[in-house]
VMD Tcl script that draws the C-alpha trace (Angstrom):
set ca {
  {-2.52 12.93 13.61}
  {-4.36 10.71 16.10}
  {-4.48 9.37 19.60}
  {-5.13 5.78 18.55}
  {-3.92 3.57 15.73}
  {-6.10 0.60 14.83}
  {-4.73 -2.78 13.85}
  {-6.50 -4.84 11.20}
  {-7.55 -7.32 13.90}
  {-9.78 -4.80 15.68}
  {-11.43 -3.67 12.46}
  {-12.20 -7.30 11.65}
  {-13.49 -7.87 15.19}
  {-15.90 -4.95 14.80}
  {-17.09 -5.94 11.34}
  {-17.43 -9.65 12.11}
  {-19.05 -9.16 15.52}
  {-16.25 -11.00 17.31}
  {-15.73 -10.71 21.08}
  {-14.71 -7.16 21.92}
  {-15.87 -5.93 18.52}
  {-18.51 -3.66 20.02}
  {-15.83 -1.99 22.14}
  {-14.00 -0.88 18.99}
  {-16.73 1.62 18.18}
  {-15.98 3.56 21.38}
  {-12.39 4.09 20.17}
  {-13.05 5.37 16.67}
  {-13.15 9.12 17.16}
  {-9.89 10.44 15.73}
  {-8.64 6.93 14.97}
  {-6.20 6.22 12.17}
  {-5.25 3.04 10.32}
  {-2.40 2.33 7.93}
  {-3.07 1.52 4.29}
  {-1.11 -1.68 4.91}
  {-3.63 -2.74 7.54}
  {-6.52 -1.89 5.25}
  {-4.91 -4.24 2.73}
  {-4.84 -6.91 5.44}
  {-8.57 -6.50 6.10}
  {-9.41 -6.84 2.39}
  {-7.00 -9.76 2.07}
  {-8.79 -11.55 4.89}
  {-12.12 -11.03 3.12}
  {-10.72 -12.28 -0.19}
  {-9.21 -15.41 1.35}
  {-12.39 -16.19 3.30}
  {-14.58 -15.41 0.26}
  {-16.44 -12.74 2.22}
  {-18.18 -9.77 0.63}
  {-16.33 -6.49 1.07}
  {-19.42 -4.29 1.34}
  {-19.27 -4.40 5.16}
  {-15.64 -3.26 5.09}
  {-16.45 -0.46 2.65}
  {-19.37 0.67 4.83}
  {-17.36 0.48 8.06}
  {-14.62 2.68 6.65}
  {-17.08 5.16 5.12}
  {-19.42 5.34 8.11}
  {-16.79 5.63 10.84}
  {-14.63 8.27 9.22}
  {-11.43 6.54 10.26}
  {-8.42 8.28 8.77}
  {-6.48 6.03 6.42}
  {-2.80 6.98 6.48}
  {-0.50 6.12 3.58}
  {2.49 3.92 4.37}
  {5.38 6.34 4.21}
  {9.08 5.92 3.57}
  {9.76 6.83 7.21}
  {7.26 4.20 8.41}
  {8.92 1.61 6.16}
  {12.26 2.30 7.81}
  {10.73 2.11 11.29}
  {8.87 -1.12 10.48}
  {12.13 -2.64 9.29}
  {13.94 -1.53 12.42}
  {11.21 -3.07 14.59}
  {11.88 -6.54 13.10}
  {14.52 -7.53 15.65}
  {12.33 -6.67 18.65}
  {9.17 -8.27 17.24}
  {10.53 -11.42 15.62}
  {10.13 -13.69 18.67}
  {6.51 -12.57 19.04}
  {5.85 -13.54 15.40}
  {4.74 -10.11 14.22}
  {4.36 -9.64 10.48}
  {5.26 -6.73 8.24}
  {1.63 -5.62 8.47}
  {1.83 -5.68 12.26}
  {5.07 -3.69 12.24}
  {3.51 -1.21 9.82}
  {0.78 -0.52 12.34}
  {3.35 -0.10 15.09}
  {5.47 2.19 12.90}
  {2.47 4.45 12.29}
  {1.83 4.59 16.04}
  {5.47 5.46 16.69}
  {5.32 8.23 14.10}
  {2.12 9.66 15.57}
  {3.07 9.17 19.20}
  {-0.19 7.26 19.49}
  {-1.59 4.28 21.34}
  {-2.23 1.06 19.40}
  {-5.42 -0.98 19.70}
  {-5.11 -4.63 18.66}
  {-6.75 -7.99 19.27}
  {-3.44 -9.82 18.77}
  {-2.18 -10.69 22.25}
  {1.48 -11.37 21.29}
  {1.86 -7.62 20.71}
  {1.79 -7.01 24.46}
  {5.20 -8.64 24.77}
  {6.86 -6.04 22.52}
  {5.33 -2.83 23.85}
  {8.08 -2.01 26.32}
  {10.92 -2.80 23.90}
  {9.37 -0.50 21.28}
  {8.41 2.22 23.74}
  {4.77 2.07 22.64}
  {1.46 1.85 24.45}
  {-0.34 -1.19 23.10}
  {-3.86 -1.93 24.33}
  {-5.43 -5.35 23.91}
  {-9.03 -5.43 22.71}
  {-9.66 -8.68 24.55}
}
mol new
graphics top color blue
foreach p $ca { graphics top sphere $p radius 0.5 }
foreach p [lrange $ca 0 end-1] q [lrange $ca 1 end] { graphics top cylinder $p $q radius 0.2 }
display resetview
């Protein structure tokens, strides 16, 4: 499927011009994102009363593959709860990690607490900043 799975935090960093956001564009070739994480990006926009046109354009222009949240990923995300609870990871976070586990892919995130769970989950998690 892909070599890199994007978390919602890196998509938001790129769209909003946050620190490290420019670096996201170098990681987009062959990138994939879960539908759950797309929902997180649109939720952020709705809660902050931001227009969604930039999100729509980012997704269309970059060609990022959007992967549906599967039954297998749901099981994996649930199983990851014990290892990620202390780090405060959400269902959306675990959905991203489950997709990466399914694909055998690296994860790119801007959420630093994820680094503490990488070894326990057997995943490569790269911090954007």
